[in-house]
C-alpha positions in Angstrom: 108.3 126.0 85.3 106.2 124.1 82.4 106.0 121.3 85.5 102.3 119.3 84.5 99.9 120.3 88.0 99.6 118.4 90.0 96.7 119.8 93.0 93.7 121.3 90.8 91.6 123.5 93.3 88.7 124.9 91.7 86.2 127.3 93.6 86.3 125.3 96.5 84.3 127.0 99.8 84.3 126.0 103.5 81.4 126.6 105.9 80.7 124.8 109.6 77.6 124.8 110.7 77.1 124.8 115.0 73.0 126.1 115.9 71.7 128.6 113.8 75.7 129.5 113.0 77.6 129.8 110.4 80.7 129.9 109.8 82.6 130.8 106.6 86.5 129.3 106.9 87.4 129.3 102.9 86.1 131.3 100.5 85.9 130.2 96.8 89.3 129.0 96.7 90.7 127.7 92.6 94.5 126.9 92.9 96.7 125.1 91.2 99.9 123.4 92.7 102.7 121.9 89.6 104.3 118.8 90.4 107.3 119.1 93.0 105.9 122.2 93.8 107.0 123.8 97.3 104.5 125.7 98.1 104.0 127.5 101.9 100.6 128.7 103.3 100.7 131.7 105.4 98.1 134.1 106.4 96.4 134.8 110.2 95.7 133.2 112.9 92.4 130.9 112.4 92.3 132.0 108.4 91.5 128.2 106.7 95.8 127.6 106.4 95.2 124.2 108.2 90.8 123.7 106.9 92.8 123.6 103.4 95.4 120.9 104.7 92.7 119.0 106.4 89.9 119.2 103.0 93.5 118.1 101.0 94.3 115.0 103.6 90.2 114.0 103.0 89.5 114.7 106.6 87.0 117.8 106.6 84.7 117.9 102.6 83.9 121.1 101.4 81.2 122.7 101.6 81.6 124.6 98.1 83.2 123.7 94.7 86.5 120.1 94.1 90.3 119.7 94.1 91.9 116.7 92.9 95.1 115.0 93.0 96.6 113.7 90.2 98.2 110.2 90.5 101.2 108.1 89.1 101.0 105.0 90.6 97.2 103.7 91.4 99.7 101.7 94.8 101.3 105.1 96.0 98.8 106.5 98.6 97.3 110.1 98.0 98.3 112.2 100.9 100.9 112.1 103.8 99.9 114.8 106.5 102.6 115.8 109.6 101.4 118.0 112.2 103.2 120.5 114.7 103.2 117.3 116.7 101.0 115.0 118.3 102.1 113.1 115.1 104.1 109.6 116.0 102.0 106.7 118.2 103.5 106.6 120.9 103.8 103.2 122.0 105.7 102.2 118.6 109.2 102.6 118.4 111.3 105.1 116.1 111.4 102.4 113.5 107.3 100.5 114.1 106.5 104.5 113.5 108.3 104.9 110.2 107.7 101.5 108.5 103.8 102.2 110.0 102.5 102.9 106.9 104.1 100.8 104.7 102.9 98.1 106.0 99.8 98.8 106.8 99.4 99.0 103.1 101.4 95.1 102.7 104.2 95.9 101.2 106.6 93.5 100.8 108.6 92.4 104.1 112.3 93.5 102.3 111.4 97.4 100.5 109.2 97.9 104.3 112.6 97.3 105.8 114.8 99.0 102.7 113.0 102.1 102.9 112.7 102.0 106.7 116.4 102.3 106.8 117.4 104.7 104.4 115.1 107.4 105.9 116.1 106.8 109.0 119.5 106.6 107.9 118.4 110.1 105.8 117.4 111.4 109.1 120.0 111.6 111.2 118.0 108.5 113.2 119.4 105.0 112.7 121.0 104.8 116.1 117.8 105.9 117.3 116.0 103.2 115.6 115.0 100.9 119.5 113.9 104.4 121.7 109.8 105.6 122.7 108.3 108.7 121.4 109.0 109.1 125.1 112.1 108.3 125.1 113.2 111.0 121.9 113.8 115.2 122.6 110.6 116.9 119.8 112.7 117.4 117.4 113.3 114.1 116.7 110.4 113.1 117.2 109.5 115.3 114.3 112.2 113.1 112.5 110.4 111.2 113.0 107.1 112.0 111.3 109.0 113.5 108.3 110.5 110.2 108.1 107.1 108.6 108.3 105.8 110.9 105.3 108.2 110.2 103.0 108.5 106.6 103.4 105.2 106.0 102.2 106.2 107.7 99.4 102.9 109.7 98.4 101.4 111.5 95.5 101.8 114.6 97.7 102.9 115.8 101.4 100.8 118.4 103.8 102.7 119.4 106.4 100.8 121.5 109.5 103.6 124.1 110.8 105.7 121.7 111.8 109.2 123.0 112.9 106.8 125.6 115.1 107.9 124.6 118.5 111.0 123.8 117.9 113.4 125.8 118.8 116.0 128.1 116.6 118.9 125.8 116.3 116.6 123.0 115.7 114.4 124.3 113.3 117.5 125.3 111.3 119.1 121.6 111.0 115.5 120.3 110.3 114.6 122.8 107.2 117.9 121.6 106.7 116.8 118.5 106.1 113.6 118.6 105.0 114.6 120.5 101.9 117.9 118.0 100.9 115.2 115.2 100.8 113.1 117.1 99.3 114.8 117.8 96.5 115.8 114.7 96.3 112.4 112.6 96.1 110.5 116.1 94.0 107.3 115.9 95.6 104.7 118.1 95.7 104.4 119.6 99.4 101.7 122.2 101.0 103.9 123.9 104.0 101.2 126.2 106.6 104.0 128.3 108.4 103.4 131.6 110.6 107.8 132.7 109.6 108.3 134.2 107.3 111.8 133.5 107.5 110.2 130.0 107.1 109.0 130.1 104.3 111.4 132.7 101.9 113.8 129.6 102.8 111.2 126.9 102.0 109.0 127.4 99.5 109.0 128.3 95.5 105.6 129.7 96.3 104.8 132.1 98.7 100.8 132.1 98.9 99.3 135.1 101.0 96.0 134.4 102.6 93.4 136.9 103.9 92.5 137.0 106.9 88.6 134.9 107.1 87.2 133.7 105.6 90.3 132.7 104.1 90.4 133.7 100.1 93.9 133.5 98.3 95.3 137.1 98.1 98.4 137.0 96.2 101.5 135.1 95.7 105.3 135.8 95.8 107.4 133.3 94.0 111.0 132.7 95.5 113.5 132.6 92.7 116.6 133.0 95.0 119.1 129.4 93.6 118.8 126.8 95.9 120.1 124.8 98.2 120.0 128.0 100.1 120.6 128.7 103.8 119.1 130.9 106.5 122.6 133.8 105.7 121.3 133.8 102.2 117.5 134.9 103.3 119.1 137.0 105.7 121.5 138.5 103.9 119.8 139.4 100.3 117.7 142.8 99.6 115.1 141.5 97.6 114.0 138.2 100.4 115.1 141.2 102.8 111.8 143.1 100.6 110.2 140.1 99.9 110.3 140.0 104.2 108.5 143.0 105.1 106.0 142.5 102.1 104.7 139.7 104.0 105.0 141.4 107.0 102.3 144.3 105.9 100.1 141.7 104.6 99.9 139.9 107.9 99.7 143.2 110.1 96.5 144.4 107.2 94.9 141.1 107.7 95.3 141.0 111.6 94.2 144.8 111.3 91.2 144.2 108.9 90.2 140.5 110.8 89.4 143.5 114.0 87.5 145.6 112.0 84.7 143.8 111.1 85.0 142.8 115.1 84.4 144.9 116.2 
């Protein structure tokens, strides 16, 4: 790609301690993510994917090692995180949720108004701006989370299975909306998914993780031209081969984790 690095992770290990026991969630991860890359993390449950995102979001601290997020604008937040659910504030309207991060940064009112309006329209929420979360479907709530994350203009975007709880139709719509906004903004995205189709659709690179303790053991580059659609993935023989490769990796890692427990 020839782009500059945006995230540098060096020898990162994370262990959790409870009473006399310790569990190593992540083991010696070193990784460079380039500016504007869309990276998907795929691995068996419990392999430390979410822990890695939480460390980058500064919600956890590494036990060993370090990470650096390269900044271009000192006034910009380092990261925004989009969770699977429970990501929006129930007592705020759609509009108030989207503008929340901007208000916290005390940006000028006209900037807040302009940026909020832009991302409400971009995610199809402009007609629902006065509604509260309890009045929204699951897909609409995730639109609010995505709009808020992009509106806040972070250096990087961290997404933890944001579409996992949605039905297939909503998932496809939101994936396309996400890609459209990502291509426009050029944000660096680190995205966790258990869906191989989703990883193939979204990624520049897919990083495959081992069972616990989590290591990055393989990467798969996706060279399919953008913009992509789900049908492109399904109809492409090369993508079908990559699907099988990832599926076999997940099967092997699940079996390995079971052997270790026996």
